[in-house]
C-alpha positions as CSV (number, residue, x, y, z in Angstrom):
1,M,0.0,0.0,0.0
2,E,1.3,3.4,-0.9
3,K,2.2,5.6,2.1
4,Y,0.4,8.9,2.5
5,N,2.8,11.6,1.2
6,I,2.3,15.2,2.4
7,S,4.1,16.4,-0.8
8,N,1.2,15.2,-2.9
9,T,-1.1,17.6,-1.1
10,M,1.4,20.4,-1.7
11,I,1.3,19.7,-5.5
12,V,-2.5,19.9,-5.5
13,M,-2.4,23.1,-3.6
14,E,0.0,24.7,-6.0
15,L,-2.4,23.9,-8.9
16,L,-5.1,26.0,-7.2
17,E,-5.2,29.5,-8.5
18,N,-7.3,31.1,-5.7
19,R,-5.1,32.0,-2.8
20,Y,-8.0,32.0,-0.4
21,T,-8.9,28.5,-1.4
22,M,-5.2,27.5,-0.9
23,K,-5.3,29.1,2.6
24,F,-8.5,27.2,3.5
25,F,-7.0,23.9,2.3
26,R,-3.8,24.5,4.4
27,I,-5.9,25.1,7.5
28,V,-8.0,21.9,6.9
29,I,-4.9,19.8,6.3
30,F,-3.2,21.2,9.4
31,M,-6.3,20.4,11.5
32,L,-6.5,16.9,10.2
33,W,-2.8,16.4,10.8
34,A,-3.2,17.7,14.4
35,I,-6.1,15.3,15.0
36,V,-4.1,12.4,13.7
37,V,-1.1,13.3,15.9
38,G,-3.4,13.9,18.9
39,V,-5.2,10.6,18.6
40,Y,-1.9,8.8,18.0
41,S,-0.3,10.5,21.1
42,A,-3.3,9.6,23.3
43,L,-3.3,6.0,22.2
44,A,0.5,5.9,22.5
45,G,0.2,7.3,26.0
46,Q,-2.3,4.7,27.0
47,S,-0.2,2.0,25.4
48,A,2.8,3.3,27.2
49,L,1.0,3.2,30.5
50,Q,-0.2,-0.4,29.8
51,E,3.3,-1.4,29.0
52,E,4.7,0.3,32.1
53,V,2.0,-1.4,34.2
54,L,3.0,-4.8,32.8
55,V,6.6,-4.1,33.6
56,R,5.9,-2.9,37.0
57,R,3.7,-5.8,37.8
58,N,6.8,-8.0,37.4
59,A,8.7,-5.7,39.9
60,D,8.3,-6.2,43.6
61,V,6.8,-3.3,45.4
62,V,7.8,-2.4,48.9
63,G,6.4,0.2,51.3
64,K,5.2,0.7,54.8
65,H,1.4,0.0,55.2
66,P,-1.1,1.0,56.3
67,R,-0.3,4.7,55.8
68,G,-3.5,6.2,54.2
69,L,-6.3,6.4,56.7
70,I,-4.3,5.0,59.6
71,L,-0.6,4.6,60.3
72,A,1.0,1.2,60.9
73,E,2.0,2.0,64.4
74,E,-1.6,2.8,65.3
75,V,-3.0,-0.7,64.3
76,P,-2.2,-2.5,67.7
77,T,-4.1,0.2,69.6
78,L,-7.0,0.0,67.2
79,R,-7.3,-3.7,67.6
80,K,-7.1,-3.4,71.3
81,R,-9.9,-0.9,71.5
82,L,-12.1,-3.1,69.4
83,S,-12.0,-5.8,72.1
84,S,-14.0,-3.9,74.6
85,G,-15.9,-0.7,75.3
86,R,-17.7,1.5,72.8
87,Y,-16.7,-0.5,69.7
88,A,-16.7,-4.0,71.0
89,G,-18.6,-6.2,68.6
90,V,-18.0,-3.9,65.6
91,A,-15.8,-6.4,63.8
92,E,-18.4,-9.2,64.3
93,A,-21.2,-7.0,63.0
94,L,-19.1,-6.0,60.0
95,E,-18.4,-9.6,59.2
96,R,-22.1,-10.4,59.1
97,E,-22.6,-7.4,56.8
98,V,-19.8,-8.5,54.5
99,N,-21.1,-12.1,54.4
100,Q,-24.5,-10.9,53.3
101,L,-22.9,-8.7,50.6
102,L,-20.7,-11.5,49.3
103,F,-23.8,-13.8,49.2
104,T,-25.6,-11.2,47.1
105,L,-22.7,-10.7,44.8
106,D,-22.0,-14.5,44.4
107,S,-25.7,-15.1,43.6
108,A,-25.9,-12.3,41.0
109,S,-25.6,-13.1,37.3
110,I,-24.0,-9.7,36.6
111,V,-22.0,-7.9,39.2
112,A,-21.4,-4.1,38.9
113,A,-17.9,-2.7,39.6
114,E,-18.8,-0.5,42.5
115,P,-20.3,-3.1,44.9
116,L,-17.5,-5.5,43.9
117,A,-15.0,-2.9,44.9
118,L,-16.9,-2.1,48.1
119,S,-16.8,-5.8,49.1
120,A,-13.0,-5.8,48.7
121,E,-12.8,-2.6,50.8
122,K,-15.0,-4.0,53.6
123,L,-13.0,-7.2,53.6
124,A,-9.8,-5.1,53.9
125,V,-11.3,-3.3,56.9
126,L,-12.0,-6.7,58.5
127,Y,-8.4,-7.6,58.0
128,L,-7.3,-4.3,59.5
129,F,-9.6,-4.9,62.5
130,T,-8.6,-8.5,63.1
131,G,-5.3,-9.4,61.4
132,N,-7.0,-12.5,60.0
133,E,-5.5,-13.2,56.6
134,R,-8.5,-15.0,55.2
135,F,-10.1,-11.6,54.9
136,A,-7.2,-10.2,53.0
137,E,-7.1,-13.3,50.7
138,R,-10.8,-12.9,49.9
139,A,-10.4,-9.2,49.3
140,F,-7.7,-9.9,46.7
141,H,-10.0,-12.4,44.9
142,Q,-12.7,-9.8,44.8
143,L,-10.3,-7.4,43.3
144,E,-9.2,-9.9,40.7
145,L,-12.8,-10.1,39.6
146,L,-13.1,-6.3,39.7
147,F,-10.0,-5.8,37.4
148,E,-11.9,-7.8,34.7
149,D,-14.8,-5.3,34.6
150,E,-15.3,-3.9,31.1
151,I,-17.8,-1.2,31.9
152,I,-16.0,0.9,34.6
153,V,-12.5,-0.4,35.2
154,K,-11.3,-1.1,31.7
155,D,-13.0,1.8,30.1
156,P,-10.8,4.9,30.6
157,F,-13.8,7.1,29.7
158,S,-16.4,5.5,32.0
159,R,-18.7,7.3,34.4
160,G,-16.2,9.2,36.6
161,L,-18.1,9.2,39.9
162,T,-18.4,5.4,39.8
163,R,-14.7,5.0,38.7
164,A,-13.6,7.4,41.5
165,A,-15.6,5.3,44.1
166,V,-13.9,2.2,42.7
167,L,-10.5,3.9,43.0
168,R,-11.2,4.9,46.6
169,S,-12.1,1.3,47.5
170,V,-9.1,-0.2,45.7
171,A,-6.7,2.3,47.4
172,I,-8.1,1.5,50.9
173,A,-8.0,-2.3,50.2
174,Y,-4.4,-2.1,49.0
175,D,-3.3,-0.1,51.9
176,F,-5.0,-2.1,54.6
177,C,-4.3,-5.6,53.1
178,F,-0.7,-5.0,52.0
179,T,0.8,-6.9,55.0
180,G,-1.6,-9.8,54.5
181,W,-0.9,-10.4,50.8
182,T,1.7,-12.3,49.0
183,Q,4.3,-10.3,47.0
184,P,2.7,-11.1,43.6
185,W,-0.7,-10.0,44.9
186,R,0.8,-6.7,46.1
187,N,2.5,-6.2,42.7
188,Q,-0.7,-6.9,40.7
189,V,-3.0,-4.6,42.8
190,N,-0.4,-1.8,42.9
191,A,-0.2,-1.9,39.1
192,E,-4.0,-1.9,38.6
193,L,-4.2,1.0,41.2
194,L,-1.9,3.1,39.0
195,K,-4.2,2.6,36.0
196,L,-7.2,3.7,38.0
197,I,-5.4,6.8,39.3
198,F,-4.1,7.7,35.8
199,N,-7.6,7.4,34.2
200,T,-9.4,9.3,36.9
201,Q,-6.8,12.0,36.9
202,A,-7.2,12.3,33.1
203,N,-11.0,12.5,32.9
204,M,-14.3,11.9,34.6
205,G,-16.1,10.6,31.7
206,R,-18.6,12.0,29.2
207,E,-21.3,12.9,31.7
208,A,-19.1,14.9,34.1
209,N,-19.4,18.4,35.2
210,Y,-15.9,19.8,34.7
211,S,-16.6,23.1,36.4
212,L,-14.1,23.7,39.2
213,V,-16.9,24.4,41.7
214,S,-18.7,21.1,41.0
215,N,-18.5,18.2,43.5
216,W,-17.4,16.0,40.5
217,M,-14.0,17.7,40.8
218,G,-13.8,17.2,44.5
219,V,-14.5,13.5,44.0
220,R,-12.0,13.3,41.1
221,W,-9.0,15.0,42.8
222,G,-9.8,13.4,46.2
223,A,-9.8,9.9,44.8
224,V,-6.6,10.6,42.9
225,L,-4.8,12.0,45.9
226,L,-5.9,9.2,48.2
227,G,-4.7,6.6,45.6
228,G,-1.4,8.5,45.1
229,M,-0.7,8.6,48.8
230,V,-0.8,4.8,49.2
231,W,0.6,3.7,45.8
232,D,4.2,2.3,45.8
233,N,6.9,2.9,43.2
234,P,8.4,-0.5,42.3
235,D,11.6,1.2,41.1
236,S,12.8,3.3,43.9
237,E,15.9,4.4,42.0
238,Q,13.8,6.1,39.4
239,P,11.5,9.2,39.7
240,S,8.1,8.0,40.7
241,P,5.4,8.3,38.0
242,I,2.9,9.1,40.7
243,D,4.6,12.4,41.6
244,P,3.2,14.6,38.8
245,L,-0.3,13.1,39.4
246,V,-0.1,13.9,43.1
247,W,1.3,17.4,42.5
248,D,-1.5,18.1,40.1
249,A,-4.2,16.6,42.3
250,T,-3.2,18.6,45.4
251,K,-3.2,21.9,43.4
252,R,-6.6,21.1,41.7
253,L,-8.1,20.0,45.0
254,A,-7.1,23.2,46.7
255,D,-8.5,25.2,43.8
256,H,-11.8,23.3,44.1
257,T,-12.3,23.7,47.8
258,Q,-11.6,27.4,47.5
259,V,-14.7,27.9,45.3
260,N,-16.8,24.9,46.4
261,I,-16.9,26.1,50.1
262,Y,-17.5,29.8,50.7
263,P,-15.4,31.8,53.1
264,Q,-18.0,31.6,55.9
265,G,-18.2,27.8,55.5
266,W,-21.4,27.1,53.5
267,N,-21.0,24.7,50.5
268,A,-21.9,26.2,47.2
269,E,-24.0,23.2,46.2
270,S,-25.6,22.7,49.7
271,I,-25.1,20.4,52.6
272,G,-25.9,17.0,51.0
273,Y,-23.4,17.5,48.2
274,H,-20.8,18.6,50.8
275,I,-21.2,15.4,52.7
276,Y,-20.9,13.3,49.5
277,N,-17.9,15.4,48.2
278,W,-16.1,15.0,51.5
279,S,-16.5,11.2,51.5
280,F,-13.7,11.6,48.9
281,I,-11.9,14.8,50.0
282,G,-11.7,13.8,53.7
283,P,-9.9,10.5,53.2
284,A,-7.5,12.2,50.8
285,L,-6.6,15.0,53.3
286,I,-6.2,12.4,56.0
287,A,-3.7,10.4,53.9
288,F,-2.0,13.6,52.8
289,Q,-1.5,14.5,56.5
290,N,-0.2,11.0,57.4
291,R,2.2,11.1,54.5
292,R,3.6,14.5,55.7
293,S,3.7,13.3,59.4
294,H,1.6,16.4,60.3
295,L,-1.8,15.4,61.6
296,S,-3.3,18.9,61.5
297,D,-2.4,20.7,58.4
298,G,-4.5,19.2,55.7
299,L,-7.3,21.7,55.9
300,K,-5.0,24.6,56.4
301,L,-3.0,23.8,53.2
302,L,-5.7,22.4,50.9
303,A,-9.1,23.5,52.2
304,P,-8.9,26.5,54.5
305,H,-12.5,27.5,53.9
306,A,-13.6,24.1,55.4
307,L,-12.3,25.2,58.8
308,G,-15.7,26.9,59.4
309,S,-17.9,24.5,57.5
310,L,-19.0,22.2,60.3
311,K,-20.3,25.2,62.3
312,A,-21.9,26.8,59.3
313,M,-23.8,23.7,58.1
314,G,-23.9,21.7,61.4
315,A,-26.2,24.4,62.8
316,A,-28.9,23.2,60.4
317,M,-28.6,19.4,61.2
318,V,-31.2,17.8,63.4
319,S,-30.9,14.3,65.0
320,I,-34.0,12.8,63.5
321,P,-33.9,9.0,62.8
322,A,-34.7,8.2,59.2
323,R,-34.0,4.5,59.1
324,A,-31.5,2.0,60.5
325,G,-28.0,3.4,60.1
326,L,-29.3,6.8,58.8
327,I,-29.8,9.5,61.4
328,G,-30.2,13.2,60.8
329,M,-32.2,15.7,58.7
330,K,-31.3,19.1,57.2
331,P,-33.0,21.8,55.1
332,D,-33.4,20.7,51.5
333,L,-32.0,23.8,49.9
334,S,-30.6,23.9,46.4
335,D,-31.7,20.7,44.7
336,D,-30.8,18.7,47.7
337,N,-32.9,16.2,49.7
338,L,-33.6,16.1,53.5
339,N,-31.4,13.3,54.8
340,L,-27.9,13.3,56.0
341,G,-25.1,10.7,55.4
342,T,-22.5,9.4,57.7
343,G,-18.8,9.9,58.1
344,L,-18.5,13.7,58.1
345,F,-18.0,14.2,61.8
346,G,-16.1,10.9,62.2
347,M,-13.3,12.0,59.8
348,A,-13.4,15.5,61.4
349,F,-11.6,14.0,64.5
350,R,-8.5,13.6,62.3
351,L,-8.8,16.8,60.3
352,Y,-10.0,19.7,62.5
353,P,-8.1,21.8,65.0
354,Q,-8.2,20.9,68.7
355,E,-10.3,23.9,69.6
356,Q,-13.2,22.4,67.6
357,Q,-12.9,18.8,68.8
358,A,-15.1,18.9,71.8
359,T,-18.0,20.4,69.8
360,I,-17.3,17.9,67.0
361,K,-17.6,15.0,69.4
362,W,-21.0,16.3,70.7
363,M,-22.3,16.6,67.1
364,H,-20.9,13.2,66.2
365,D,-22.7,11.5,69.1
366,Y,-25.9,13.6,68.6
367,L,-26.1,12.5,64.9
368,G,-25.2,8.9,65.6
369,D,-22.3,8.9,63.2
370,S,-21.2,5.3,62.8
371,S,-18.7,5.1,59.9
372,L,-15.3,3.6,59.7
373,Y,-13.8,7.0,60.6
374,S,-15.6,6.9,64.0
375,V,-13.9,3.5,64.8
376,L,-10.5,4.8,63.7
377,Y,-10.5,8.2,65.3
378,Y,-13.1,8.5,68.1
379,P,-11.6,10.4,71.1
380,E,-12.8,8.4,74.1
381,D,-11.3,10.6,76.7
382,L,-12.4,14.0,75.3
383,V,-15.3,15.7,77.1
384,A,-17.9,16.7,74.6
385,E,-19.2,20.3,74.5
386,N,-22.7,21.4,73.4
387,P,-22.5,23.5,70.3
388,T,-24.5,26.3,72.0
389,E,-21.3,27.0,73.9
390,S,-19.6,27.8,70.6
391,N,-22.4,30.1,69.3
392,W,-23.8,27.6,66.8
393,L,-27.5,28.6,67.3
394,S,-27.3,31.4,64.7
395,Q,-25.4,31.2,61.4
396,V,-25.1,33.3,58.3
397,D,-23.3,32.9,55.0
398,T,-23.5,36.1,53.1
399,T,-22.1,34.7,49.9
400,Q,-24.8,32.1,49.7
401,G,-27.4,34.4,51.3
402,V,-28.5,31.7,53.8
403,V,-29.4,32.4,57.4
404,V,-30.0,29.7,60.0
405,F,-32.0,30.1,63.3
406,R,-32.0,27.3,65.8
407,N,-33.6,27.1,69.3
408,K,-31.3,24.5,70.9
409,F,-29.0,21.5,70.6
410,A,-30.7,18.7,72.6
411,D,-32.6,16.0,70.8
412,S,-34.7,15.1,67.8
413,R,-37.3,17.8,68.7
414,D,-34.9,20.7,68.1
415,V,-36.2,23.4,65.8
416,V,-34.3,24.7,62.8
417,A,-35.4,27.4,60.5
418,A,-33.4,28.4,57.4
419,F,-33.9,31.3,55.1
420,N,-32.2,31.3,51.7
421,T,-31.7,33.8,48.9
422,S,-29.2,31.9,46.7
423,S,-27.2,35.1,46.2
424,K,-24.6,33.3,44.1
425,R,-25.4,31.0,41.2
426,I,-22.7,28.5,40.2
427,A,-22.0,26.0,37.4
428,G,-22.9,23.2,39.7
429,H,-26.0,22.0,41.7
430,K,-28.5,24.8,42.3
431,G,-32.2,24.8,42.8
432,P,-35.1,27.3,42.3
433,D,-34.9,28.4,45.9
434,V,-34.5,32.2,45.9
435,N,-36.3,33.8,48.8
436,T,-37.5,30.6,50.4
437,F,-37.5,29.1,53.9
438,R,-37.4,25.7,55.6
439,I,-38.5,24.5,59.0
440,I,-37.6,21.3,60.8
441,G,-39.0,20.8,64.3
442,G,-40.7,18.4,66.7
443,G,-39.0,15.4,65.2
444,A,-40.1,16.0,61.6
445,P,-39.6,18.2,58.6
446,L,-42.5,20.7,58.5
447,V,-41.7,23.1,55.7
448,I,-39.7,21.7,52.7
449,G,-38.7,22.3,49.1
450,G,-39.0,20.2,46.0
451,G,-36.0,17.9,46.5
452,R,-33.6,16.9,43.7
453,T,-35.2,18.8,40.8
454,N,-35.3,22.1,39.1
455,K,-39.1,22.1,39.0
456,I,-40.7,24.8,41.0
457,A,-44.1,23.2,41.8
458,G,-42.7,21.7,45.1
459,Q,-41.1,24.9,46.3
460,T,-42.2,26.9,49.3
461,N,-42.5,30.3,47.7
462,L,-44.5,33.0,46.0
463,F,-45.9,32.4,42.5
464,T,-47.6,34.5,39.8
465,E,-50.0,31.6,39.2
466,K,-50.5,28.0,40.2
467,P,-47.3,26.5,38.9
468,A,-47.4,23.7,36.3
469,S,-45.9,20.4,37.3
470,A,-43.2,20.6,34.7
471,G,-42.4,24.3,35.2
472,A,-38.7,25.0,35.8
473,G,-37.2,27.8,37.9
474,S,-35.2,30.9,36.9
475,P,-31.4,30.7,37.4
476,D,-31.3,34.3,38.5
477,P,-29.7,34.9,42.0
478,G,-31.4,36.7,44.8
479,R,-29.9,39.1,47.4
480,L,-29.7,39.0,51.1
481,E,-30.6,42.6,52.0
482,K,-30.1,42.4,55.7
483,Y,-30.3,40.1,58.7
484,G,-30.1,40.2,62.5
485,F,-29.7,37.8,65.4
486,F,-31.3,37.9,68.8
487,Q,-30.9,35.9,72.0
488,G,-31.6,32.2,72.0
489,G,-31.3,31.6,68.2
490,S,-34.0,34.1,67.2
491,G,-33.6,36.6,64.5
492,Y,-34.7,37.9,61.1
493,A,-33.6,38.1,57.5
494,V,-34.7,40.1,54.4
495,G,-34.3,38.8,50.9
496,V,-35.0,40.2,47.4
497,G,-35.4,38.2,44.2
498,S,-37.4,35.3,42.7
499,S,-36.8,31.9,41.0
500,T,-40.5,31.8,40.1
501,G,-41.0,34.8,37.9
502,V,-42.4,37.1,40.7
503,V,-41.5,40.7,40.0
504,G,-40.2,42.9,42.9
505,H,-40.4,40.1,45.5
506,R,-39.2,41.2,48.9
507,R,-39.5,38.8,51.8
508,K,-38.8,39.3,55.5
509,F,-38.6,36.1,57.5
510,T,-38.6,36.2,61.3
511,A,-37.9,33.3,63.7
512,N,-38.6,33.8,67.4
513,Y,-38.0,31.2,70.1
514,D,-38.9,33.5,73.1
515,P,-40.8,31.4,75.7
516,R,-43.1,34.4,76.4
517,S,-45.1,33.4,73.3
518,G,-46.3,30.2,75.0
519,A,-45.4,28.3,71.9
520,V,-42.3,26.2,70.8
521,A,-41.6,28.7,68.1
522,V,-43.2,31.6,66.2
523,F,-42.4,32.5,62.6
524,L,-43.5,35.5,60.6
525,V,-43.3,35.7,56.8
526,E,-43.9,39.2,55.2
527,D,-44.1,39.3,51.4
528,Q,-44.3,42.2,49.0
529,S,-44.4,41.9,45.3
530,E,-45.8,43.4,42.1
531,N,-47.5,40.3,40.7
532,G,-47.6,37.6,43.4
533,Q,-50.9,35.6,43.2
534,V,-50.1,32.3,45.0
535,W,-48.5,31.8,48.4
536,R,-47.3,28.2,48.6
537,L,-46.0,26.1,51.4
538,A,-44.7,22.5,50.9
539,T,-44.7,19.8,53.6
540,P,-44.0,16.0,53.5
541,E,-47.0,13.9,52.5
542,F,-47.0,12.1,55.9
543,N,-48.1,15.4,57.6
544,Q,-51.8,16.0,57.8
545,I,-53.5,19.3,56.9
546,K,-56.5,20.7,58.7
547,V,-58.0,23.8,57.1
548,H,-59.7,26.4,59.2
549,D,-61.2,29.9,58.6
550,S,-57.9,31.8,58.9
551,G,-55.6,29.3,57.3
552,Y,-54.6,25.7,58.1
553,T,-52.7,23.5,60.6
554,I,-50.0,21.1,59.7
555,L,-50.2,18.1,62.0
556,A,-47.0,16.0,62.3
557,P,-47.2,12.3,63.4
558,T,-45.0,13.3,66.3
559,G,-47.8,15.3,67.9
560,Y,-46.4,18.7,67.0
561,A,-48.5,21.2,65.1
562,L,-47.6,24.1,62.8
563,H,-50.5,26.6,62.8
564,V,-50.5,28.8,59.6
565,F,-52.5,32.0,59.5
566,A,-53.0,34.5,56.7
567,L,-53.0,37.9,58.4
568,D,-53.2,40.4,55.5
569,G,-53.6,40.1,51.7
570,A,-55.2,36.7,51.3
571,V,-58.3,36.2,49.3
572,E,-61.2,35.0,51.4
573,S,-61.7,31.2,51.7
574,A,-59.0,30.3,49.2
575,V,-56.9,27.5,50.6
576,S,-56.1,24.6,48.3
577,Q,-53.8,21.6,48.5
578,E,-52.3,18.8,46.3
579,L,-49.5,16.3,46.1
580,V,-46.3,17.0,44.1
581,P,-43.6,14.4,43.4
582,Y,-40.6,15.0,45.6
583,G,-37.6,15.5,43.4
584,G,-39.4,14.2,40.4
585,S,-39.5,10.4,39.9
586,L,-37.5,8.3,42.4
587,S,-34.1,7.0,41.3
588,R,-30.7,6.0,42.6
589,V,-29.8,9.6,43.2
590,N,-33.3,10.6,44.3
591,P,-34.3,8.5,47.3
592,G,-37.4,10.6,48.2
593,I,-38.1,11.5,51.8
594,I,-36.8,8.9,54.2
595,W,-38.4,9.3,57.6
596,N,-39.4,6.9,60.4
597,N,-38.2,3.8,58.5
598,E,-40.4,4.7,55.5
599,R,-39.7,6.3,52.1
600,Y,-42.2,8.9,50.9
601,T,-42.5,9.9,47.3
602,H,-44.4,13.2,47.5
603,G,-44.6,16.5,49.1
604,K,-47.9,18.1,49.9
605,V,-48.4,21.8,48.8
606,I,-50.9,24.2,50.3
607,D,-51.8,27.5,48.6
608,F,-53.2,30.8,49.7
609,A,-54.6,32.9,46.9
610,M,-53.3,36.5,47.3
611,K,-52.8,39.8,45.6
612,Q,-49.3,41.1,45.5
613,N,-48.6,41.3,49.3
614,L,-49.3,38.8,52.1
615,T,-48.3,38.4,55.7
616,V,-48.3,34.9,57.2
617,L,-47.9,33.9,60.8
618,L,-46.8,30.3,61.7
619,V,-47.0,29.1,65.3
620,L,-45.4,25.8,66.4
621,T,-46.9,24.0,69.4
622,G,-45.9,20.7,71.0
623,P,-48.0,17.6,71.7
624,N,-51.2,18.3,73.7
625,E,-50.2,22.0,73.9
626,A,-53.0,24.6,73.3
627,L,-52.5,27.3,70.7
628,P,-51.6,30.6,72.5
629,S,-53.9,33.6,72.0
630,I,-53.2,35.6,68.9
631,E,-54.2,39.3,68.8
632,R,-53.6,42.1,66.3
633,I,-52.3,45.4,67.8
634,P,-53.4,48.1,65.2
635,E,-52.0,51.1,67.0
636,T,-48.4,49.7,66.8
637,N,-48.9,47.7,63.6
638,G,-48.0,44.6,65.5
639,I,-49.3,41.2,66.7
640,R,-49.3,39.5,70.0
641,V,-48.8,35.8,70.4
642,G,-49.3,34.8,74.0
643,G,-47.1,37.3,75.9
644,L,-44.9,38.0,73.0
645,K,-45.3,41.2,70.8
646,L,-44.0,41.3,67.2
647,K,-44.0,44.4,65.0
648,L,-45.1,43.9,61.4
649,E,-43.3,45.5,58.5
650,N,-46.2,45.6,56.0
């Protein structure tokens, strides 16, 4: 076959009389040549990596392990603490869990990469806990199966979040099982680990959000950094191929956390995405610290904004049981859901400065955190301190435009109210939640949003008309105009803007926990607009609604009641309600509302018909508590609830 000759093209071009045509052909040929070279280089790079992996698989790796999440010298102490006290029986419980997982995987006709990797990770944890080499052996065999996976592991352009989760599991398994494996096993897993690190560092797949602020990038660089911290260079006399990947990952991770977490500590994508993101970033920072032999500088160097994140977002977390192994609820701002995950406060024991540790321990116990990090790092002898002592009751993040008002830190009945203006819009997760509020109290969510969706029908907000089920929100930001805090977690906030097409929407939200009211809490919502016609509040479908002359009452199954009164601006006898899918249709990433061991698929929305302006009073009472007296005070433009006087703005 005749080889392609660039000179043939030049001859053709010389025959062309039009110089512009000649210029066009030159550009096209140059572009084609660049594409060929680029593709060849990419394939050559991948081929070179494969060749290097094969060579390195035949070289013996050496290294001190574990060194990622825990240091080798800490293992004897860990195993001793597992024999008695708080964590006695943890290893046995984990073994039962792993046996069930292995049975499920062994019975399946097709096994996905992520659960396969997770089984290896959990077996590695069992080896770490017990020193029993049968767990390390089975972990290796699970990894052998994993490395044959064609969908995630062998496809360098596979879905990045899944590939990063697999990388995290392989890194942990390699680090924990190193001392329990034969040398060939170490060599093989170390070589495969490098491929996963390289591919994840290179890309996160076709579906990824490559914006620096997105949690996709935290997952990416966190997984790469964790893997790089435990990978071993088989040829210690040559520069390590992992070094440039680690250097790049640390820089990119620092850049990401700088924009993903605002200076006052709130996450740009909301609380749920922070917890997910930090399930990758946290382990990476811990391994980074361990490698540097400095157990306190990970946040300072790579994520300084995170130093205030637990206080900023922890103030909104309430210890409400959802189901076995899942405790805690939060305001569902952005396109987030209501439930919390585990691990955030457990890993914080290793990452956060000493002056925060007593409060972290209190929150860890309050939320029932029960992850691996709790077992590894829990400070038995440290005396916990209630977050109230560290001024956690009232929080504001002016970048996000979110203000949190809380009555106490005590139990599942704590009350949290959050007001949000979404003052900054990002190229990541964001919801139609400008000028909205949320209320959790009495052991249940009372006022919620729409969940994981950009649809506005499930939002608590002002509308120009009854929203269509498929209607999407505006991406425009709002503005936090002002705010103020009072004693005991009370305060107010004023926001301007709308995600729902309302012109000139200005909302003042007041939360008051003063016991003089005779109620658990009193909230006041004062709305002004040019074209607002519908005042909508959303609540979970398990709450019951009782309509009365002046409004309605939300009755939670826990016995608490939120009484809602339209004071000014409502159209007579115009209260309506309907069900709205929570977060759209349920899926892997949209679990619905998990509460009291049940999963609920819908929110319940209740509407007041209005004209432009409306003032709404909400009074929360406990089980078997009478509603306090409510009286208007015209001469001072105020209202009295029990013995508490509130001044109205409208």
